[in-house]
C-alpha positions, -999 to 999 in steps of 0.1 A, spaced: -497 -482 -467 -493 -510 -494 -464 -529 -478 -483 -527 -443 -515 -539 -456 -513 -554 -487 -538 -529 -499 -525 -512 -533 -521 -473 -529 -508 -453 -557 -472 -440 -547 -446 -418 -564 -417 -397 -557 -441 -364 -563 -465 -351 -534 -500 -358 -532 -500 -390 -553 -530 -406 -530 -566 -390 -546 -589 -410 -527 -593 -429 -494 -575 -462 -496 -586 -484 -468 -563 -515 -455 -562 -538 -429 -532 -548 -405 -531 -577 -379 -511 -567 -350 -510 -590 -319 -537 -605 -335 -557 -577 -334 -572 -564 -367 -563 -526 -373 -577 -509 -402 -557 -481 -417 -570 -457 -441 -545 -438 -463 -559 -402 -469 -552 -374 -494 -524 -351 -485 -534 -320 -467 -526 -286 -485 -528 -253 -467 -565 -241 -468 -577 -279 -463 -599 -263 -437 -617 -238 -459 -625 -265 -484 -591 -267 -505 -582 -298 -523 -611 -316 -508 -596 -308 -474 -631 -307 -456 -638 -341 -467 -601 -354 -460 -605 -340 -422 -641 -352 -414 -624 -387 -421 -595 -378 -399 -618 -367 -371 -634 -403 -367 -601 -421 -363 -585 -436 -329 -551 -426 -341 -535 -401 -369 -500 -408 -386 -489 -378 -400 -465 -386 -426 -436 -360 -431 -404 -355 -455 -375 -356 -432 -359 -331 -457 -388 -307 -446 -404 -321 -418 -411 -290 -395 -427 -268 -420 -453 -295 -430 -459 -304 -397 -467 -268 -386 -491 -268 -418 -509 -298 -410 -514 -295 -375 -528 -260 -379 -554 -271 -407 -566 -301 -382 -566 -276 -352 -588 -255 -373 -615 -285 -378 -616 -288 -342 -592 -318 -340 -565 -315 -309 -535 -338 -312 -519 -355 -286 -540 -335 -262 -566 -347 -232 -598 -328 -229 -591 -298 -207 -605 -303 -169 -630 -278 -169 -664 -277 -167 -693 -251 -178 -725 -256 -165 -754 -237 -175 -781 -223 -151 -809 -198 -150 -799 -171 -130 -770 -158 -112 -745 -147 -133 -708 -165 -139 -695 -178 -110 -661 -193 -113 -644 -216 -93 -607 -231 -94 -588 -257 -79 -552 -249 -97 -536 -212 -100 -549 -193 -132 -516 -186 -149 -527 -179 -184 -562 -166 -178 -579 -145 -157 -616 -137 -144 -617 -106 -169 -613 -129 -196 -633 -158 -186 -663 -134 -183 -653 -120 -217 -652 -156 -232 -685 -164 -218 -699 -128 -230 -689 -136 -265 -706 -170 -267 -739 -154 -245 -731 -169 -216 -747 -147 -192 -757 -174 -165 -730 -203 -159 -707 -221 -132 -674 -222 -146 -650 -246 -128 -615 -246 -138 -592 -276 -127 -564 -273 -156 -533 -264 -147 -522 -239 -170 -556 -234 -186 -560 -208 -215 -591 -189 -230 -584 -216 -260 -590 -243 -237 -622 -228 -222 -636 -222 -260 -629 -257 -266 -654 -269 -237 -680 -240 -248 -678 -252 -283 -680 -288 -273 -671 -300 -308 -637 -308 -303 -617 -343 -307 -589 -356 -291 -569 -380 -310 -533 -391 -307 -511 -387 -334 -476 -399 -346 -456 -383 -367 -440 -405 -394 -407 -392 -405 -401 -410 -440 -370 -411 -464 -340 -416 -435 -323 -435 -463 -316 -402 -473 -302 -380 -445 -270 -390 -421 -266 -408 -387 -263 -373 -373 -295 -359 -387 -313 -392 -375 -305 -382 -342 -314 -350 -343 -352 -363 -358 -357 -383 -326 -357 -355 -304 -391 -344 -322 -417 -356 -298 -445 -386 -309 -421 -390 -338 -410 -424 -357 -383 -421 -383 -388 -447 -411 -377 -455 -447 -407 -472 -466 -386 -476 -496 -359 -493 -476 -381 -506 -451 -364 -493 -424 -377 -489 -385 -412 -498 -395 -413 -526 -364 -407 -494 -342 -438 -477 -362 -460 -505 -353 -451 -512 -319 -459 -471 -311 -492 -477 -328 -502 -505 -307 -489 -484 -276 -510 -456 -288 -545 -470 -295 -542 -484 -261 -564 -514 -273 -578 -545 -248 -581 -578 -266 -608 -600 -247 -611 -638 -257 -644 -655 -260 -648 -692 -244 -675 -711 -256 -688 -736 -229 -668 -766 -226 -646 -757 -248 -609 -742 -249 -607 -701 -259 -604 -693 -291 -574 -672 -295 -575 -667 -330 -600 -638 -332 -603 -616 -300 -626 -590 -296 -611 -555 -295 -622 -530 -270 -609 -492 -265 -593 -490 -230 -617 -471 -205 -645 -490 -227 -634 -520 -219 -663 -537 -192 -680 -569 -198 -714 -548 -209 -690 -533 -237 -676 -569 -245 -711 -580 -252 -724 -550 -273 -692 -553 -295 -705 -590 -303 -747 -585 -303 -765 -555 -287 -789 -588 -272 -761 -606 -254 -759 -578 -225 -797 -582 -217 -796 -622 -217 -765 -620 -192 -767 -636 -165 -730 -639 -157 -695 -638 -171 -666 -659 -159 -632 -642 -164 -599 -655 -167 -567 -631 -167 -550 -603 -153 -586 -584 -143 -597 -618 -127 -590 -620 -89 -584 -655 -88 -565 -681 -115 -593 -705 -114 -615 -674 -129 -640 -648 -115 -675 -645 -116 -689 -611 -125 -713 -590 -138 -715 -560 -164 -696 -534 -153 -666 -557 -146 -635 -539 -160 -616 -564 -184 -576 -560 -190 -559 -571 -222 -556 -608 -232 -587 -614 -207 -606 -649 -215 -643 -646 -210 -672 -669 -208 -711 -653 -213 -735 -674 -191 -771 -665 -205 -804 -663 -181 
């Protein structure tokens, strides 16, 4: 944390040195990325041990989670942390299940599926609905391999789906053969924070996982400003999102936008409206009414 962002975060050879949330900012490809160094999670954190609920509540708001593990005991700690985050409604490296539950006034439980139900059957679906006092609902399952847990997640509706990278630290203490084994852990990057080894790969993987879109502004009659991009999340990167990121009133005042870049149909630029989807490194000029 200290080397990445220049912000001091207490370190030592013992576990759980960080006692409070320490914020810092790392600039990657021109985009400022805020990084929060959180206190370690212990078993029972989901139930409030070690201020666990406060720590996990902060993690729920993030776009990406780094789970830092000691290479000498990675899998045991990995399972413990995953279980605590799972218990607080955080789903790591998963997408929301393609399941729709729509309440209705009458008609009982109507179940439709566009894929084979391999891990759940109609009886289990009825049982889950009954447990949540859903007596009348349409349940549509489009998720291959959907489970009862997936259905519960959709019914409860308070889950968050966040990508995670497992940062396997202290690789300077292991052999090349052991390092090769670590690379088989999905979504992981082995590093040494002490020797500053392989950190570039971690940053590259972080940038890919965040899936951000950088949009540059172009004032009228001037060259584009490439020094401070407006950073948007893919999936929420329309011209309207771009306007709102600058100021809420701009979208209301928009006459049209001129866009240059990969989302524009022409190299000379394209005149677009609020619903136009921007791509990474587009240049935008806003024309007001």
